Structures are given as C-alpha cells and as structure tokens.
Backbone as CSV, one residue per row, in Angstrom:
resi,resn,N_x,N_y,N_z,CA_x,CA_y,CA_z,C_x,C_y,C_z
1,MET,31.671,35.302,-87.491,32.122,35.061,-88.636,32.760,34.150,-89.027
2,GLY,33.567,34.116,-87.326,34.305,32.342,-87.771,33.261,31.460,-87.624
3,SER,32.541,31.463,-86.574,30.906,30.061,-86.655,30.538,30.332,-87.951
4,MET,30.501,30.913,-89.054,29.351,30.564,-89.647,30.357,29.980,-90.822
5,THR,31.812,30.803,-90.902,32.590,29.596,-91.975,33.062,28.481,-92.027
6,SER,33.848,28.522,-90.936,34.232,27.458,-89.902,33.655,27.428,-89.103
7,PRO,32.352,26.350,-89.032,31.875,26.024,-87.123,32.716,24.895,-86.693
8,ALA,33.321,24.011,-87.062,34.351,23.146,-86.642,35.389,23.365,-85.925
9,ILE,36.355,24.202,-86.643,37.285,25.263,-85.934,37.457,25.952,-85.167
10,TYR,35.947,26.359,-85.058,35.440,27.923,-84.323,35.013,27.336,-83.197
11,ASN,34.093,25.897,-82.805,33.382,24.942,-82.014,34.951,24.965,-81.210
12,ARG,36.087,24.369,-81.434,37.110,23.675,-81.102,38.134,24.874,-80.022
13,LEU,38.137,25.384,-80.891,38.696,27.152,-80.464,37.831,27.696,-79.281
14,ARG,36.199,27.262,-79.500,35.859,28.431,-78.084,35.828,27.216,-77.060
15,ASP,36.037,25.823,-77.262,35.666,25.134,-76.488,37.287,24.989,-75.341
16,ARG,38.252,25.249,-76.255,39.874,25.829,-75.853,39.946,26.665,-74.632
17,LYS,39.109,28.108,-75.624,39.056,29.413,-74.394,38.051,28.561,-73.274
18,ARG,37.389,28.085,-73.677,35.856,28.216,-72.025,36.518,27.599,-70.974
19,ALA,37.621,26.712,-71.189,38.208,25.637,-70.615,39.490,25.916,-70.196
20,THR,40.111,26.882,-70.767,41.270,27.899,-70.497,40.664,28.863,-69.334
21,LEU,39.660,29.078,-69.776,39.266,30.530,-68.788,38.287,30.212,-67.443
22,ALA,38.118,28.624,-67.455,37.203,28.375,-65.838,38.492,27.756,-65.485
23,GLU,39.754,27.301,-65.850,41.026,27.227,-65.373,41.476,28.328,-64.297
24,ASN,42.435,29.526,-65.546,42.246,30.127,-65.075,41.643,31.547,-64.209
25,LEU,40.684,31.395,-64.087,39.407,32.318,-63.005,39.505,31.533,-62.037
26,GLN,39.793,30.569,-61.663,39.864,29.732,-60.561,40.002,30.383,-59.698
27,GLY,39.452,31.107,-58.283,40.343,31.880,-57.235,40.633,33.404,-57.630
28,ALA,40.826,33.428,-58.872,40.701,34.974,-59.246,39.703,36.394,-58.472
29,ALA,39.796,37.473,-58.281,39.545,38.564,-57.665,38.074,39.082,-59.056
30,GLU,37.019,38.627,-58.546,35.963,38.947,-59.334,35.697,40.801,-59.822
31,ASP,36.690,41.505,-59.554,37.224,43.462,-59.419,38.038,42.796,-60.539
32,MET,38.647,41.429,-60.647,39.585,41.773,-61.931,38.826,41.909,-63.160
33,PRO,39.145,43.106,-64.303,38.633,42.238,-65.644,39.172,41.845,-66.354
34,ILE,38.323,41.291,-67.523,39.764,40.255,-68.716,39.596,41.195,-69.383
35,VAL,40.900,41.843,-69.718,41.359,42.531,-70.961,41.719,42.113,-71.876
36,VAL,40.443,42.320,-73.318,40.829,41.780,-75.054,40.720,43.524,-75.965
37,GLY,41.781,42.790,-76.776,42.702,44.215,-78.186,40.864,43.538,-79.272
38,CYS,39.682,42.882,-78.848,39.469,42.482,-80.304,37.830,42.621,-79.922
39,PRO,37.288,43.147,-80.330,35.806,43.731,-80.023,34.787,41.610,-80.127
40,SER,35.473,41.404,-80.913,34.571,40.177,-81.522,35.005,39.093,-80.430
41,CYS,36.121,39.343,-79.770,36.398,38.387,-78.653,36.032,38.603,-77.420
42,LYS,35.498,40.070,-77.282,34.848,40.514,-75.854,33.850,39.635,-76.124
43,MET,33.097,39.981,-77.229,31.498,39.396,-77.173,31.758,37.647,-76.982
44,GLY,32.457,37.595,-77.444,32.642,35.763,-77.661,32.695,35.456,-75.514
45,ILE,34.042,35.608,-75.388,34.711,35.451,-73.774,32.657,35.970,-73.429
46,GLN,32.312,37.176,-73.591,31.119,37.509,-72.884,30.178,36.751,-72.993
47,ARG,29.893,35.547,-73.515,28.931,34.719,-73.996,29.038,32.982,-72.294
48,ILE,31.281,32.989,-73.036,30.924,31.828,-72.574,30.805,31.913,-70.839
49,LEU,31.625,33.635,-70.386,31.645,33.898,-68.727,30.319,33.655,-68.320
50,MET,29.155,33.854,-68.984,28.003,33.834,-68.771,27.636,32.186,-69.032
51,GLU,28.007,31.625,-69.001,27.449,29.848,-69.894,28.099,29.683,-67.770
52,LEU,29.673,29.813,-67.833,30.048,29.736,-66.694,29.699,30.347,-65.383
53,HIS,28.751,31.044,-65.537,27.901,32.086,-64.468,29.295,32.497,-63.936
54,ASP,29.621,33.384,-64.619,31.073,34.115,-64.399,30.449,35.508,-64.288
55,LYS,31.263,36.286,-62.808,30.945,37.608,-62.815,31.263,38.672,-63.310
56,HIS,33.549,38.308,-64.162,34.465,39.284,-64.431,34.056,39.803,-65.360
57,ASP,34.095,41.331,-65.639,34.453,41.805,-66.117,34.873,41.993,-67.033
58,VAL,34.584,41.471,-69.026,35.743,41.910,-70.170,35.042,43.006,-70.609
59,MET,36.670,43.657,-71.111,36.716,45.393,-71.298,37.914,44.960,-72.272
60,HIS,37.854,46.592,-73.497,38.837,46.307,-74.910,39.987,46.977,-74.142
61,THR,40.539,46.773,-74.618,41.708,47.104,-74.140,41.972,49.089,-74.136
62,VAL,41.356,49.510,-74.773,40.651,51.502,-74.863,39.806,51.299,-73.691
63,GLU,38.844,50.382,-73.430,37.777,50.837,-71.990,38.732,50.993,-70.973
64,TYR,39.369,49.812,-70.677,40.529,49.625,-69.989,41.179,50.801,-69.362
65,LEU,41.821,51.275,-70.504,42.744,52.685,-70.076,41.864,53.386,-69.780
66,ALA,40.737,54.122,-70.638,39.876,55.013,-70.676,39.507,55.176,-68.798
67,GLU,38.853,53.831,-68.530,38.728,54.143,-67.636,39.597,53.600,-66.084
68,ALA,41.502,53.341,-66.292,42.162,53.708,-65.561,42.489,55.104,-65.876
69,LEU,41.839,56.359,-66.752,42.614,57.311,-66.751,42.107,58.132,-66.432
70,ASP,40.388,58.395,-66.573,39.090,59.316,-66.129,37.689,58.443,-65.398
71,GLY,38.638,56.683,-64.372,37.392,56.816,-63.765,36.309,56.059,-64.489
72,PRO,35.429,55.923,-63.269,34.064,54.976,-64.184,32.896,55.957,-64.743
73,LYS,33.585,57.365,-65.004,32.799,57.863,-65.594,33.340,58.631,-66.833
74,TRP,34.382,57.416,-67.397,34.583,57.973,-68.330,33.573,58.024,-69.492
75,LYS,32.780,57.100,-69.855,32.242,57.694,-70.808,31.429,58.721,-71.193
76,LYS,31.114,59.677,-69.637,30.242,60.836,-69.784,30.885,62.062,-70.393
77,LEU,32.330,61.780,-69.748,33.004,62.536,-70.095,33.375,62.332,-71.597
78,LEU,33.933,61.424,-72.000,33.889,61.362,-72.969,32.623,61.571,-74.395
79,LYS,32.267,61.508,-74.111,30.625,62.054,-74.953,30.495,63.720,-74.621
80,LYS,30.645,64.309,-73.740,30.498,65.596,-73.157,32.025,66.077,-73.967
81,ALA,33.045,65.602,-73.909,34.339,66.082,-75.098,33.847,65.765,-76.567
82,ALA,32.882,64.902,-77.081,33.216,64.536,-78.785,31.557,66.026,-78.431
83,LYS,30.808,66.157,-77.659,29.826,66.955,-78.424,30.724,68.926,-77.860
84,ALA,31.587,68.806,-77.233,32.483,70.003,-77.293,32.751,70.286,-78.055
85,ALA,33.777,69.414,-79.260,34.063,69.259,-80.111,33.631,69.344,-81.248
86,ARG,32.148,68.943,-81.274,31.641,69.457,-82.647,31.065,70.798,-82.968
87,VAL,31.247,71.565,-81.537,30.524,72.553,-81.042,31.165,73.762,-81.522
88,ARG,32.294,73.092,-81.138,34.033,74.265,-82.017,33.948,74.259,-83.293
89,SER,33.560,73.108,-83.900,33.933,72.860,-85.594,32.587,73.513,-86.427
C-alpha cells in the first residue's frame, strides 16, 4: 500500500533498506535467516534480496519460532493439528 499512496517516500525507504541490507549481510552466513514482524516487510525484503542475488531466508517471527520449536516440518505438524482440532469439534 505504501508504494501506491506515497511512492516517493516508499522508494526512499526501499532504497535505504536495500543499502542497509547490502551492508549488513556482507560476510553473514547464508543459513542465518532475516526475521521480520510484518508480512508486508517480509515480501519487500524478499524482493530486495532477489535484486541483490542474496540467498538468505526471510521469516516472520512466528515462522522462526515455530521452526525453532518444531523443526523444518512445522508446517506439516501445524496442518495435522488443525485437522485434528476440526475433527474433535
């Protein structure tokens, strides 16, 4: 929405994010995720990383915590638990 309502401001913010990410990710391990708290920011940062040809994962805080607690198969476990909860109700 920001790009549609205030493109000049949005473009300046995006350029600043791009420069900051490029600087901060130099030498960072590729398996280190970038954790964000906003779904919109997740998409924007993913786009910036594609432009920078960077392979870091961008994860929402909830995704990061779920993976930390339940491992890489957390999505399957969540779907299974949701399905079981529907059956019981």
